VMD Tcl script that draws the C-alpha trace (Angstrom):
set ca {
  {-0.09 -0.05 -0.19}
  {1.75 3.43 -1.24}
  {2.32 5.55 2.12}
  {0.02 8.79 2.56}
  {1.24 12.00 3.82}
  {1.05 11.65 7.96}
  {1.84 13.63 10.68}
  {2.63 12.59 14.61}
  {-0.17 12.11 16.92}
  {-0.20 15.08 19.39}
  {-2.37 14.19 22.76}
  {-1.91 13.47 25.70}
  {-2.16 10.33 28.14}
  {-2.19 9.98 31.49}
  {-1.31 7.89 34.59}
  {-4.32 5.72 35.46}
  {-5.33 7.61 38.32}
  {-5.32 10.72 36.99}
  {-7.76 8.96 33.89}
  {-10.05 8.02 36.39}
  {-9.61 12.08 37.94}
  {-10.58 13.32 34.57}
  {-13.37 10.36 33.38}
  {-14.76 11.74 36.97}
  {-14.36 15.76 36.66}
  {-16.05 14.82 32.86}
  {-19.04 12.99 34.12}
  {-19.95 15.16 37.20}
  {-19.67 17.96 34.74}
  {-21.90 16.42 32.65}
  {-24.22 14.72 34.50}
  {-25.58 18.61 35.08}
  {-26.14 19.05 31.38}
  {-30.03 18.84 30.69}
  {-32.20 20.01 28.21}
  {-34.33 23.05 29.23}
  {-37.45 25.69 27.19}
  {-36.11 28.21 29.77}
  {-34.16 30.79 28.53}
  {-33.14 34.64 29.54}
  {-32.70 37.08 28.29}
  {-29.55 37.55 27.67}
  {-26.72 37.83 25.03}
  {-24.26 35.19 24.28}
  {-20.84 36.27 23.66}
  {-20.44 35.30 19.84}
  {-16.86 34.34 19.94}
  {-17.64 32.05 22.99}
  {-20.52 30.71 20.11}
  {-17.68 29.92 17.71}
  {-15.12 28.40 19.54}
  {-17.86 25.74 20.58}
  {-18.48 25.50 17.22}
  {-14.47 25.09 16.29}
  {-14.71 22.28 18.53}
  {-17.65 20.98 17.08}
  {-15.21 21.00 13.76}
  {-13.06 18.76 14.81}
  {-15.28 15.46 15.66}
  {-14.49 12.57 12.78}
  {-16.02 12.54 10.19}
  {-16.63 9.86 7.07}
  {-13.63 10.37 5.03}
  {-13.23 13.71 6.83}
  {-15.45 15.12 4.53}
  {-17.19 17.03 7.07}
  {-20.52 17.08 6.09}
  {-22.11 20.00 8.00}
  {-22.89 23.30 8.37}
  {-23.25 25.61 10.94}
  {-25.50 28.78 10.52}
  {-25.87 30.89 13.94}
  {-29.07 33.02 14.00}
  {-29.02 36.07 16.93}
  {-30.74 38.92 14.30}
  {-34.39 38.91 16.38}
  {-36.85 39.18 13.37}
  {-35.76 35.89 11.28}
  {-35.55 34.22 14.79}
  {-39.14 35.50 15.28}
  {-39.70 34.14 11.57}
  {-38.32 30.92 12.44}
  {-40.33 30.81 15.72}
  {-43.65 31.56 13.60}
  {-42.85 28.45 11.09}
  {-41.80 25.97 13.27}
  {-45.59 26.72 15.41}
  {-46.87 26.19 12.04}
  {-45.74 22.39 12.02}
  {-45.72 21.86 14.78}
  {-49.49 22.26 15.64}
  {-49.94 20.45 12.51}
  {-48.03 18.05 14.15}
  {-49.40 17.32 17.59}
  {-53.36 17.98 15.82}
  {-52.64 14.29 14.04}
  {-49.83 13.90 12.32}
  {-47.64 12.66 15.45}
  {-49.44 9.02 16.32}
  {-50.70 8.67 19.67}
  {-48.03 6.44 20.83}
  {-45.72 9.13 20.22}
  {-47.68 12.12 21.84}
  {-48.12 9.44 24.97}
  {-43.56 9.34 24.95}
  {-43.30 13.15 24.69}
  {-46.24 13.55 27.71}
  {-44.18 14.02 30.80}
  {-42.22 16.49 29.35}
  {-45.00 18.62 28.65}
  {-44.02 19.83 24.88}
  {-46.58 21.27 23.05}
  {-46.70 23.75 19.70}
  {-45.19 26.85 21.60}
  {-42.24 27.74 20.76}
  {-42.00 30.91 22.31}
  {-38.18 29.93 23.28}
  {-36.65 30.64 20.19}
  {-37.35 34.28 20.75}
  {-36.13 34.38 24.39}
  {-32.56 32.35 23.76}
  {-29.80 34.29 22.59}
  {-29.20 32.70 19.60}
  {-30.33 29.84 17.16}
  {-27.63 27.45 16.01}
  {-29.12 25.48 12.76}
  {-27.41 22.70 11.85}
  {-27.89 21.34 8.10}
  {-26.13 18.07 6.97}
  {-24.79 18.20 3.53}
  {-26.32 14.84 1.62}
  {-23.32 15.58 -1.29}
  {-20.43 18.08 -1.00}
  {-19.76 20.87 -4.37}
  {-16.02 20.55 -6.35}
  {-14.65 24.09 -8.02}
  {-16.02 23.11 -11.03}
  {-19.75 22.58 -9.54}
  {-19.58 18.77 -9.54}
  {-21.04 16.62 -6.98}
  {-19.30 15.23 -4.16}
  {-20.48 12.18 -2.56}
  {-20.85 12.24 0.87}
  {-20.21 9.31 3.32}
  {-21.92 8.57 6.90}
  {-23.70 12.19 6.62}
  {-25.94 11.42 9.28}
  {-23.62 9.72 11.90}
  {-20.96 12.63 11.10}
  {-23.62 15.37 11.89}
  {-24.61 13.70 15.09}
  {-20.71 13.25 16.20}
  {-20.05 16.43 15.38}
  {-23.43 17.87 17.30}
  {-23.04 15.82 20.46}
  {-19.01 18.03 20.47}
  {-21.21 20.91 20.63}
  {-23.43 20.15 22.62}
  {-20.76 19.23 24.88}
  {-18.74 21.95 24.68}
  {-21.19 24.13 24.67}
  {-22.40 22.80 28.35}
  {-18.81 22.90 29.20}
  {-19.27 27.03 28.57}
  {-22.11 26.98 31.18}
  {-24.56 27.53 28.00}
  {-28.23 25.86 27.93}
  {-29.30 24.46 25.45}
  {-32.06 22.39 23.95}
  {-32.33 20.08 20.78}
  {-35.93 21.01 18.27}
  {-36.31 19.24 15.87}
  {-39.87 19.88 14.25}
  {-41.01 17.83 11.46}
  {-40.52 18.64 8.44}
  {-37.98 21.35 8.55}
  {-37.65 22.48 5.12}
  {-38.77 26.20 5.79}
  {-35.33 26.96 8.25}
  {-33.66 26.08 4.51}
  {-35.80 28.18 2.93}
  {-35.74 31.14 5.76}
  {-31.55 30.79 5.90}
  {-31.25 30.89 2.41}
  {-29.17 26.98 2.42}
  {-28.29 25.24 -0.48}
  {-30.27 21.85 -1.93}
  {-27.38 19.90 -0.91}
  {-27.96 20.88 2.25}
  {-31.22 19.30 5.05}
  {-31.78 20.70 8.27}
  {-30.24 18.33 11.11}
  {-31.57 20.43 14.17}
  {-32.57 23.46 15.83}
  {-29.76 24.15 18.48}
  {-31.74 26.75 21.04}
  {-28.43 28.22 22.76}
  {-28.29 30.52 25.65}
  {-28.04 31.08 29.73}
  {-30.68 29.56 31.40}
  {-33.78 31.75 32.65}
  {-33.03 32.20 36.85}
  {-36.28 29.74 37.74}
  {-35.33 27.19 34.22}
  {-37.09 24.11 34.79}
  {-36.66 20.75 33.98}
  {-39.08 18.12 33.87}
  {-39.03 14.83 36.20}
  {-38.98 12.76 33.78}
  {-35.49 13.94 32.21}
  {-34.22 12.92 35.14}
  {-34.76 9.84 34.83}
  {-30.94 7.99 33.11}
  {-30.69 4.17 32.35}
  {-28.38 2.76 34.56}
  {-25.05 1.76 33.41}
  {-25.63 -1.74 33.15}
  {-29.17 -1.57 31.04}
  {-27.00 0.27 28.08}
  {-23.05 -1.24 28.26}
  {-22.03 -4.63 27.56}
  {-18.96 -5.17 28.10}
  {-17.25 -8.68 25.84}
}
mol new
graphics top color blue
foreach p $ca { graphics top sphere $p radius 0.5 }
foreach p [lrange $ca 0 end-1] q [lrange $ca 1 end] { graphics top cylinder $p $q radius 0.2 }
display resetview
């Protein structure tokens, strides 16, 4: 096999006791992460958002094609436009598009068609998945493992935002085509998640149901 250009891996390793300490410290941080719909009307520094997005951009992806695009929305008028379009889809969802089983699963979380948090939160980060890329000559470049890659990058972003002291909510109205229209995104991109980001309100609440997490033994098998 022909050698490929490469550079040395730059990565710190630690003694086992330090590994355990760091793993525990990160778990202690992330176990406080919960989605909320209660945001403070307080602007978030844009440079903090951008640094968190740089972290997202370090996520692994299929063939290193990085098939994602992030649109940061802080303009109140555009946020409101997105809210109105989202609520229209959500009303249809709760009025009949969703199955009874789906609605029963959502009931303990108290969700409904009201998306006023879109107006209140400091910003939206609308995440788009690129089904294919575009070469300089305009021809299509096939992308691989798009959903997996964008999902991993989204996880990196959520962890980075929480680490910076920001709350977020993964908002996924269905369908989400209106996001591409409002934000004028190209045809090779499909809205993946509307991530609502901001400082939590002083009285921010989390449904009790959201605290019910599976025990490690329920979701891990060691072979």
